[in-house]
N, C-alpha and C positions, 0 to 999 in steps of 0.2 A: 116697114117693117125689113127693109134691105136696105136700109141708110146705113152707112160705116160709122157714122157718127151717133153714137146713141141718145144722145141728147136731141135729135132730128128723127127718131123712131118714133109710130105710135106705140101705144099702149096697148099692152094685151087686152084692157076692156077694149078698147077702140078697135083693136083686130079683131074681138068677137062679135062686135058690132057691122062690121063691113061686110058686105053683101058676099062676098068670095067665102067669107067663114060663116056665115048666117046658119047654116045647118049644121055645122057642129055646135053653137051655142045653145044651153040650157042652163038659163040661170039657177033653176031650181036643184041641180047636180054639181053646180061648181062653185069650187070654195077659193077661195082669196087667202092667200098666205101671207103673214107678216115676215114669213123667215125668207130670206134668201137661198136660190138653191143652184148649188154649183154644180158644172158636168162633172162628175165624178173619175174623170179621164183625162188626159193632155189629147188634144187634137193631132198630137203627131203618134200616135198610137191606133194602129188600125184595127178594129173591131166589128163584125159582123152585127148587124141588127138585133137579133134574138139576145148578144151579147153585150151589146147597148144598153138596149131597154134592161135589162136583169141589173146592170150596174146602176142604172138610174133607180130603178125599182129600190134596191138596196140603202140608196142614198136618201132617198125620200121617207123611208121604214125609219132610218137610223136618225134623221135630223128631226121628224114629229116623236120620236121616243125620248128626247132629251129633254129635259125640264126647261122652261123659257126661262133664260137671265134677263135681267135688266142690262138696257142699251146706255153703255156709256158715252155722253158726248163731251 
């Protein structure tokens, strides 16, 4: 997960099966998103944890309230 090159990083599914994170893995409650979720704020902007969580929750709600659009190739 800490690889700089994203092609060398493990996937989220691999990470959830890793012994270090196994206690957090519950496949019955997990949903795999087909949409990419981008952080809603620049890395250069300093926020506290509560503010950052709120921005992420708002972004996720917005993404999932939008109708699915066909993927253009």
